[in-house]
C-alpha positions in Angstrom: -35.0 105.2 314.6 -31.5 104.4 315.7 -30.3 100.8 315.5 -27.8 101.3 318.3 -27.8 98.3 320.7 -29.3 98.8 324.2 -26.8 99.2 327.0 -27.2 95.9 329.0 -26.4 96.3 332.7 -23.5 94.1 333.9 -23.8 92.9 337.5 -21.0 91.6 339.6 -22.2 88.1 340.3 -19.5 85.4 340.3 -19.9 81.6 340.6 -17.1 79.4 341.9 -16.6 75.9 340.3 -13.9 73.3 340.6 -12.1 72.0 337.5 -10.8 68.5 336.8 -7.5 69.4 338.5 -9.4 70.2 341.7 -8.7 74.0 341.4 -11.3 76.7 342.1 -12.4 78.6 339.0 -14.3 81.9 339.4 -16.7 82.5 336.6 -18.4 85.9 336.3 -22.2 85.8 335.4 -22.9 89.5 334.9 -26.3 89.0 333.3 -27.7 86.7 336.0 -30.6 89.2 336.4 -31.9 88.3 332.9 -32.8 84.8 334.2 -36.0 86.3 335.7 -38.3 86.6 332.7 -41.0 88.5 334.6 -38.8 91.1 336.2 -39.6 94.7 334.9 -36.0 95.2 334.0 -36.0 92.0 331.9 -39.2 93.0 330.2 -37.7 96.5 329.4 -34.6 94.8 328.0 -36.8 92.5 325.8 -38.7 95.5 324.4 -35.5 97.4 323.7 -33.9 94.5 321.9 -37.1 93.9 319.8 -37.1 97.6 318.8 -33.6 97.1 317.4 -34.3 93.8 315.7 -37.6 95.1 314.3 -35.8 98.0 312.8 -33.0 95.9 311.3 -35.2 93.2 309.9 -37.9 95.6 308.7 -35.3 97.3 306.4 -34.2 94.0 304.7 -34.9 94.3 301.0 -36.1 90.7 300.6 -38.3 90.4 303.6 -41.7 91.3 302.0 -40.9 89.0 299.0 -40.3 86.1 301.5 -43.5 86.8 303.4 -45.4 86.7 300.1 -43.7 83.6 298.7 -43.8 81.6 302.0 -47.5 82.4 302.3 -48.0 80.8 298.9 -45.9 77.8 299.7 -47.6 77.2 303.0 -51.0 77.4 301.4 -51.6 73.7 300.5 -53.8 71.0 302.0 -51.9 68.9 304.5 -53.7 65.6 305.4 -52.3 63.9 308.4 -51.7 60.1 308.6 -55.0 58.5 309.8 -55.3 56.0 312.7 -58.3 53.9 313.7 -60.0 53.4 317.1 -63.1 51.2 317.1 -65.0 51.7 313.8 -63.8 55.3 313.4 -60.8 56.8 311.8 -59.1 60.0 313.0 -56.6 62.4 311.4 -55.3 66.0 311.7 -55.8 68.2 308.8 -54.8 71.7 307.7 -56.5 73.0 304.5 -53.7 75.6 304.1 -53.0 78.6 306.2 -54.9 77.7 309.4 -52.7 78.5 312.4 -53.4 75.0 313.9 -54.5 71.8 312.2 -58.0 70.5 312.9 -58.8 67.1 314.3 -61.2 65.2 312.1 -63.2 61.9 312.2 -64.6 59.6 309.5 -66.0 56.1 309.1 -63.5 55.5 306.3 -59.8 56.3 305.9 -60.7 57.9 302.6 -63.3 60.2 304.1 -65.5 62.1 304.0 -64.1 63.8 307.1 -65.9 65.7 309.7 -64.3 68.3 312.0 -64.2 67.0 315.6 -62.0 69.7 317.2 -60.7 73.0 315.8 -57.9 74.4 318.0 -58.1 77.7 316.1 -61.3 78.4 318.0 -59.5 78.2 321.3 -57.6 81.5 321.0 -57.7 84.6 318.8 -54.1 84.5 317.8 -53.7 80.8 317.2 -51.3 80.3 320.2 -53.3 77.5 321.8 -52.3 74.2 320.2 -53.1 70.6 320.5 -50.3 68.8 322.3 -51.5 65.3 323.0 -54.5 63.1 322.0 -55.9 60.0 323.5 -59.0 58.2 322.0 -60.9 55.5 323.8 -60.8 52.0 322.4 -64.3 52.2 320.9 -63.6 55.6 319.4 -66.4 57.2 321.4 -64.4 59.5 323.7 -61.4 61.8 323.2 -59.1 63.4 325.7 -57.0 66.2 324.2 -54.2 68.2 325.7 -53.7 71.9 324.9 -50.6 74.1 325.4 -50.8 77.8 325.6 -48.3 80.3 324.2 -45.8 77.5 323.5 -45.4 76.3 327.1 -44.8 72.6 327.7 -47.5 72.7 330.4 -50.6 70.8 329.1 -54.3 71.0 330.1 -56.3 67.9 329.4 -60.0 67.9 328.5 -62.5 65.2 327.5 -64.8 65.4 324.5 -67.7 63.1 323.4 -67.0 62.1 319.7 -70.6 61.8 318.6 -71.7 65.2 319.9 -68.3 66.9 319.6 -69.1 68.5 323.0 -66.7 68.7 326.0 -67.5 67.3 329.4 -66.6 69.3 332.6 -63.4 67.2 333.1 -60.2 69.3 333.3 -56.7 68.1 334.2 -53.9 70.7 335.0 -50.1 70.7 335.6 -49.4 67.8 333.2 -46.2 67.7 331.2 -44.3 65.1 329.1 -47.3 62.9 329.3 -49.6 60.8 327.1 -53.2 59.8 327.8 -54.1 56.1 327.8 -57.8 55.2 328.1 -59.1 52.2 330.0 -60.7 49.7 327.6 -64.3 50.6 328.8 -63.7 54.3 328.2 -64.4 55.2 331.9 -61.1 56.9 332.5 -57.5 57.4 331.4 -54.0 57.3 332.7 -51.9 60.5 332.5 -48.8 61.9 334.2 -48.6 65.2 336.2 -46.4 67.3 338.5 -47.1 69.4 341.5 -47.7 73.1 340.6 -44.3 74.8 340.4 -43.2 76.5 343.6 -41.3 79.2 341.8 -41.7 80.6 338.2 -44.2 78.6 336.1 -41.8 78.9 333.2 -38.5 78.5 335.0 -39.0 76.2 338.0 -37.6 72.7 337.9 -39.9 69.8 337.1 -39.4 66.8 339.3 -41.4 64.1 341.0 -43.8 63.1 338.2 -46.7 61.0 339.2 -48.8 58.5 337.2 -52.5 59.1 337.8 -55.8 57.6 336.8 -58.7 60.0 336.0 -62.3 58.8 336.0 -64.6 60.8 333.7 -67.0 63.0 335.5 -64.9 63.4 338.7 -62.7 66.3 339.7 -58.9 66.0 339.4 -58.6 66.1 343.1 -60.2 62.7 343.3 -57.8 61.1 340.7 -56.2 57.9 341.8 -52.4 57.8 342.3 -51.0 54.8 340.4 -47.2 55.4 340.7 -45.0 57.9 342.4 -41.4 57.6 343.6 -40.5 60.5 345.8 -37.3 58.7 346.6 -36.4 59.0 342.9 -37.5 62.5 342.0 -36.0 62.3 338.4 -38.2 59.3 337.4 -41.1 59.8 335.1 -43.9 57.4 334.0 -45.7 56.6 330.7 -48.5 54.1 330.6 -50.0 52.1 327.8 -52.3 49.0 327.6 -51.7 46.0 325.3 -54.2 45.7 322.4 -55.8 42.6 324.0 -56.5 44.6 327.2 -54.4 42.1 329.2 -51.6 44.2 330.5 -50.8 47.7 331.8 -47.3 48.5 330.7 -45.4 51.4 332.4 -42.2 52.8 330.9 -40.1 54.4 333.7 -37.9 57.1 332.2 -35.1 59.2 333.6 -34.1 62.3 331.8 -33.4 62.2 328.1 -31.2 59.2 328.0 -32.7 56.5 325.8 -32.8 54.0 328.7 -35.9 52.9 330.6 -37.4 50.4 333.0 -40.4 48.3 332.0 -43.0 47.5 334.7 -46.0 45.3 334.0 -49.1 44.2 335.7 -52.4 42.7 334.7 -55.0 45.3 333.9 -57.4 45.8 336.7 -55.0 44.4 339.4 -54.0 46.6 342.3 -51.1 44.3 343.1 -47.4 45.1 342.7 -45.9 45.6 339.3 -43.6 43.0 337.8 -40.4 44.9 337.2 -39.5 43.2 334.0 -36.6 45.7 333.5 -35.6 47.3 336.9 -32.6 49.4 336.0 -31.6 51.9 333.3 -29.2 49.8 331.3 -30.7 50.1 327.8 -33.8 51.1 325.7 -36.8 48.8 325.7 -40.0 49.5 323.7 -42.9 47.1 324.1 -44.4 46.6 320.6 -47.3 44.3 321.7 -48.0 40.9 323.0 -49.3 37.4 322.3 -50.8 36.2 325.6 -48.1 36.4 328.2 -45.3 37.0 325.7 -44.3 40.6 325.0 -42.4 41.7 321.9 -39.9 44.4 322.5 -37.4 46.5 320.5 -34.2 47.0 322.5 -30.6 48.1 322.1 -29.3 45.9 324.9 -26.2 44.3 323.6 -27.3 45.5 320.2 -26.2 49.0 319.4 -28.4 49.1 316.2 -31.4 47.4 317.8 -32.9 43.9 317.9 -36.4 42.5 318.4 -36.9 40.1 321.4 -39.8 38.2 323.0 -40.1 38.1 326.8 -42.5 35.9 328.7 -44.0 37.9 331.6 -44.8 34.8 333.7 -41.6 32.7 333.1 -39.1 35.4 332.3 -37.9 33.5 329.3 -36.4 35.7 326.6 -35.7 34.9 322.9 -34.1 36.9 320.1 -36.6 37.2 317.2 -34.7 39.5 314.9 -31.0 39.9 315.7 -29.0 43.1 315.2 -28.3 43.8 311.6 -26.2 46.2 309.6 -28.8 49.0 309.7 -30.4 50.6 312.8 -34.0 49.5 313.7 -35.5 53.0 314.1 -39.0 51.8 315.2 -41.3 48.8 314.7 -44.9 47.7 315.3 -46.8 44.4 315.5 -49.2 43.8 312.6 -51.5 40.8 311.9 -49.3 37.8 311.9 -46.1 39.7 311.7 -43.7 42.6 312.5 -43.2 45.7 310.5 -39.7 47.2 310.9 -38.6 50.7 309.9 -34.8 50.8 309.6 -32.3 53.6 308.9 -29.6 53.3 306.2 -27.4 56.4 305.9 -30.1 58.6 307.5 -33.1 57.5 305.3 -35.8 54.9 306.0 -36.5 51.4 304.7 -39.6 49.3 305.6 -39.6 45.5 305.8 -42.2 42.9 306.9 -41.2 39.9 309.0 -43.3 37.1 310.4 -43.6 36.6 314.2 -40.7 34.2 314.1 -38.5 37.0 312.6 -38.1 35.7 309.1 -38.1 38.5 306.5 -41.1 38.3 304.2 -40.8 41.3 301.9 -39.9 45.0 301.5 -42.5 47.7 301.2 -41.4 50.1 298.5 -41.2 53.7 299.5 -41.8 56.4 296.9 -38.4 58.2 297.3 -35.4 58.6 299.5 -37.0 59.9 302.7 -38.6 59.3 306.0 -41.5 57.4 307.6 -43.1 60.1 309.8 -46.0 58.2 311.1 -46.9 54.5 311.5 -50.2 53.3 312.8 -51.3 49.7 313.1 -53.0 47.2 315.5 -51.3 43.9 316.3 -54.2 41.7 315.0 -55.2 43.9 312.0 -54.1 43.8 308.4 -54.6 47.5 307.9 -51.5 49.7 308.2 -51.1 53.5 307.8 -47.8 55.2 307.0 -46.9 58.9 306.6 -44.0 59.4 304.2 -42.0 62.6 303.5 -38.8 63.9 302.0 -37.2 67.2 301.3 -39.0 67.6 298.0 -41.9 65.3 298.8 -44.8 66.7 300.9 -45.8 64.5 303.8 -48.3 62.0 302.3 -50.6 59.5 304.0 -50.4 55.9 302.7 -52.5 52.8 303.5 -51.6 49.1 302.9 -53.3 45.8 303.5 -50.7 43.3 304.8 -49.2 40.9 304.2 -49.4 41.3 300.4 -50.6 44.8 299.7 -48.5 47.7 298.5 -48.6 51.3 299.8 -51.5 53.3 298.3 -51.6 57.1 298.7 -54.8 58.2 300.3 -54.3 61.8 299.2 -51.5 63.5 297.3 -50.7 67.0 298.5 -50.2 69.6 295.8 -47.8 72.5 296.4 -47.2 75.8 294.6 -43.7 74.9 293.3 -42.3 72.6 290.6 -40.0 70.4 292.7 -38.6 68.8 289.6 -36.4 71.9 289.3 -34.6 70.8 292.4 -32.6 67.7 293.5 -31.4 66.0 296.7 -28.0 64.5 296.8 -26.1 62.9 299.7 -22.4 63.4 300.3 -19.9 62.5 303.1 -17.3 64.7 304.8 -14.4 63.5 306.8 -14.3 64.8 310.4 -11.2 65.7 312.4 -10.8 62.1 313.7 -11.5 60.4 310.3 -15.3 59.8 310.9 -17.5 59.9 307.8 -20.2 62.5 308.3 -23.3 62.2 306.0 -25.1 65.3 304.8 -27.9 66.0 302.3 -27.6 68.8 299.8 -30.9 70.2 298.4 -30.4 72.7 295.5 -31.6 73.7 292.1 -30.6 71.2 289.4 -27.4 72.1 287.5 -25.9 74.0 290.4 -22.6 75.7 289.5 -19.8 75.0 292.0 -18.1 78.3 291.7 -18.0 79.1 295.5 -20.7 81.8 295.3 -23.9 79.9 296.2 -25.7 81.3 299.3 -25.8 78.2 301.5 -27.4 77.4 304.8 -25.8 74.6 306.8 -28.2 73.0 309.4 -27.4 70.7 312.2 -28.6 69.2 315.5 -26.3 66.4 316.8 -27.7 65.3 320.1 -30.1 63.2 322.3 -30.1 60.2 319.9 -32.3 62.2 317.5 -32.0 61.2 313.9 -32.2 64.0 311.4 -33.9 62.3 308.4 -35.3 64.0 305.3 -38.5 65.9 305.9 -40.6 68.3 303.9 -40.8 72.0 304.9 -42.4 74.9 303.0 -39.8 77.1 304.8 -36.9 75.3 303.1 -38.7 75.6 299.7 -38.8 79.4 300.2 -35.0 79.5 300.5 -34.4 77.2 297.5 -36.9 79.1 295.3 -34.7 82.3 295.6 -31.5 80.5 294.7 -30.4 79.3 298.1 -28.8 75.9 298.9 -29.8 73.9 302.0 -27.5 71.4 303.6 -28.7 69.1 306.4 -26.1 67.3 308.4 -26.1 64.0 310.3 -23.7 64.5 313.2 -22.5 62.3 316.0 -24.7 62.7 319.1 -27.7 61.8 316.9 -29.3 58.4 316.4 -28.6 57.8 312.7 -26.2 54.9 313.3 -27.3 53.6 316.7 -26.3 54.1 320.3 -22.5 54.2 319.7 -23.0 57.0 317.2 -25.0 58.8 319.8 -22.5 58.2 322.7 -19.7 59.5 320.5 -21.2 63.0 320.7 -22.0 63.2 324.4 -20.3 64.2 327.6 -16.5 64.5 327.2 -16.9 63.7 323.5 -19.4 66.5 322.7 -16.6 68.3 320.8 -17.0 65.6 318.1 -20.4 67.1 317.2 -18.9 70.5 316.6 -15.9 69.0 314.7 -18.3 67.0 312.4 -20.3 70.2 311.7 -17.2 72.2 310.9 -15.9 69.3 308.7 -19.0 69.5 306.6 -18.6 73.3 306.3 -15.0 72.9 305.1 -16.0 70.1 302.7 -18.6 72.4 301.1 -16.0 75.0 300.7 -13.3 72.6 299.3 -15.7 71.2 296.8 -16.6 74.6 295.5 -20.3 74.6 296.6 -19.9 77.8 298.6 -17.3 79.9 300.4 -17.1 81.5 303.9 -18.6 84.7 302.5 -21.7 82.8 301.4 -22.1 80.3 304.1 -24.6 80.5 307.0 -25.4 78.1 309.9 -28.6 77.4 311.7 -29.8 75.1 314.4 -32.5 74.9 317.1 -32.4 74.0 320.8 -29.4 71.6 321.1 -28.8 72.7 317.5 -28.6 76.3 318.8 -25.8 75.2 321.1 -24.1 73.7 318.0 -24.3 77.0 316.1 -23.1 78.9 319.2 -20.1 76.6 319.5 -19.3 76.6 315.8 -19.4 80.4 315.5 -17.2 80.9 318.6 -14.7 78.2 317.6 -14.5 79.0 313.9 -15.9 82.5 313.4 -14.0 83.1 310.1 -15.8 80.1 308.5 -19.2 81.7 308.4 -20.8 84.9 307.2 -24.0 84.5 309.2 -25.3 82.5 312.2 -28.9 81.7 313.3 -28.9 80.1 316.8 -32.6 79.5 317.6 -33.9 78.7 321.2 -30.4 77.5 321.9 -28.7 76.1 325.0 -26.0 78.8 325.4 -25.1 78.7 329.1 -23.7 75.2 329.6 -22.8 75.9 333.3 -26.4 76.6 334.4 -28.7 74.8 332.0 -29.7 72.2 334.6 -31.1 74.8 337.0 -34.3 75.4 335.0 -37.5 73.4 334.2 -36.5 70.1 332.6 -32.8 71.1 332.0 -31.6 68.6 334.6 -32.8 65.8 332.3 -30.2 66.7 329.7 -27.2 65.7 331.9 -27.0 62.3 330.2 -25.8 64.1 327.0 -24.0 67.1 328.5 -22.8 66.3 332.1 -23.1 69.0 334.8 -20.9 71.9 335.9 -21.0 70.7 339.5 -19.0 67.7 338.4 -15.3 69.0 338.2 -14.5 66.7 335.3 -17.5 67.9 333.3 -17.1 71.5 334.3 -13.8 71.7 332.4 -15.4 70.2 329.3 -18.5 72.4 329.5 -16.6 75.6 330.2 -14.4 74.9 327.2 -17.2 75.0 324.6 -20.1 76.8 326.4 -21.1 79.5 323.8 -21.8 82.2 326.4 -18.4 81.7 328.0 -16.3 81.6 324.8 -17.1 85.0 323.3 -14.0 87.1 323.1 -13.2 90.8 322.4 -11.3 91.5 319.3 -13.0 88.7 317.3 -15.2 89.5 314.4 -18.2 87.1 314.6 -20.6 86.3 311.8 -23.7 88.4 311.4 -26.0 86.9 314.1 -29.7 86.6 314.4 -30.7 84.9 317.7 -34.4 83.8 318.0 -36.3 82.7 321.1 -39.8 82.9 322.7 -40.6 84.6 325.9 -42.7 81.6 327.0 -40.1 78.9 326.2 -40.0 76.7 329.3 -38.0 73.9 327.6 -34.8 76.0 326.9 -35.6 79.1 329.0 -34.9 82.4 327.0 -32.3 83.5 329.5 -29.8 81.4 327.5 -30.4 83.6 324.4 -30.7 86.8 326.4 -27.3 86.4 328.1 -25.6 85.2 325.0 -26.9 88.2 323.0 -25.9 90.6 325.7 -22.3 89.4 325.7 -22.1 89.1 321.9 -23.3 92.7 321.5 -20.7 93.8 324.1 -17.7 92.1 322.5 -18.8 93.1 319.0 -18.9 96.7 320.1 -15.3 96.3 321.3 -14.2 94.6 318.0 -12.5 96.6 315.3 -14.6 97.4 312.2 -17.9 97.4 314.1 -20.2 100.3 314.1 -22.6 101.1 317.0 -25.4 101.8 314.6 -25.1 98.4 312.9 -27.2 99.2 309.9 -28.2 96.1 308.0 -26.0 96.7 305.0 -23.1 94.5 303.9 -20.5 96.6 305.6 -21.6 95.6 309.1 -22.3 92.4 310.8 -25.4 93.0 313.0 -25.9 91.2 316.2 -29.6 91.1 317.0 -32.1 89.0 318.9 -35.7 88.4 317.8 -37.9 87.6 320.9 -41.4 86.4 319.9 -44.0 87.2 322.6 -46.4 84.5 323.7 -44.5 81.7 322.0 -42.3 78.9 323.4 -39.8 76.4 322.2 -41.5 75.9 318.8 -44.0 73.0 319.0 -47.5 74.3 318.2 -46.3 77.6 316.8 -49.1 79.2 314.7 -48.6 79.2 310.9 -48.8 83.0 310.7 -45.9 83.3 313.2 -43.9 80.6 311.4 -44.1 82.5 308.1 -43.0 85.7 309.8 -40.1 84.0 311.6 -38.8 82.3 308.5 -39.2 85.5 306.4 -36.9 87.2 308.9 -34.4 84.3 308.9 -34.2 84.0 305.2 -34.1 87.7 304.4 -31.3 88.1 307.0 -29.3 85.3 305.5 -29.9 86.5 302.0 -28.6 89.9 302.9 -25.4 88.6 304.4 -24.7 85.6 302.2 -25.2 87.2 298.7 
């Protein structure tokens, strides 16, 4: 079989924008036709590209070894962190290689556990996944959301916990929604959209509504609780205080961590009290004591503070002022407040009383992350999930105020992690900013510049990249690779100012931070450009696309996955409009100039030798639609053909730098992806990297 790239048709479509000088700028978009995922020509293109990538990846010498080793590494029991509703405890659990974890129930947090719902039975290929759970206050009823083939669209169903049987209830066209039960278990709140007028996987999502569904009635009879057609970008998330007193609605707008807070007494049909009625800061209601709510907010506190707010009088009081570390999240517990803070991108846990006085620290087992925290505001029992790069996610229980963390189960993996170590270092970015990064490698690593190294990054949407366990990463480490995880501006590791410093007209800081870490790894002898690869997903795919177009000589291989590659049109699809708080939009002349300057699709040039590139996406991705990856790959293949030293056959040997795209069928952005497909994908990624970095 020939590995020659398909000839991708170039159309003559041109868009006209205005730049910050007010001048018209004509921007060709020759691959506009690839934006229709269902068009026969697009499907033919996908099949042709997959034939090429299948041939290239299938010939990689390490691929089968990776599949075998990753299968071994993934095959370990993964108990989720339990939570309690009524007298019952619930958890998710995967005994090893199941495509999807089961939902289990028990009368004790230590088990024995009984299967309540097995998503693996909902599809033959494991592509139906749980994507949302709501359990009634007494633990008797479950509503569960399922996604199919990786789409963000969720279908809600209701199950009786005692019988493990579903009712006839079915809710469609829900997305970006939780499910909050009424205290008596008669119904639940959820959020939904109208069915899309154009493509289910590409049409924009606006005008979310908050609804109340009563068990045993059709969706058509659901009660409308909130809708704002005058504000089509607003969305709604409902929750009820532990004492059943108040219905709290968070009003959100896009991905900006700013929200309104509306409150009314549960059972009332009167107007909401708009406690916060603008988008000036982030407010998270932690719980209440009577009419007093406790909230975590970053208003006038970039690293976060805890306040109380009386619903009736409006009186506010600072309980825990802003400190030196970011408050990442918090919860009310019996008689106190449990805070999880971030210090240089890893977590600390402290207990405070309700007046804010610090009582004690809860010792964590290693440098790592709290991945789950479950508690009730009048209960002494707390559950925490803890993880790190070399520490499998483990469920812990504590009795507060005095008890220490006790592991409920200790996962056992098929690797001696003591052979490896995690270190933290700091690079200096272009403007002098210190950029933290974690280095995970075999102990006694030689710094002779020859280590095959993968540099990972994200840098956006206030998301903190804290240490987390992954069997995939172990597969790379086990064969001699080095893994480096960066903490870039645009993330949330150091609060809202750190986030803001990587957004809008300052987005270039994110790319500069990433490049600075790469240069630091080279300068300190850890690796060299011939042995350095980069990888990122989604907004991290944008990062990789920008880094490889701005500094192609710095990297031997690049893996942009489900990336945002067309920065001029991202807002035209599904939920893309919501990202404008981080990116800005091309219909704003000021932002057009910024976006056009770094948009990966628009900065590929003939005559430049780019790194060996493996793009991955899913044909059902309705978060970052696959057209981003399709168009980027089409242009990258075109300019690579025109570059000196490139062969049209692009065999996967060292003498060539292949440019291929791996398009997984019946998968989406990544959440809920079956274990079998994850193993295949990572085997392709690692064997591609090993081939080009060693």
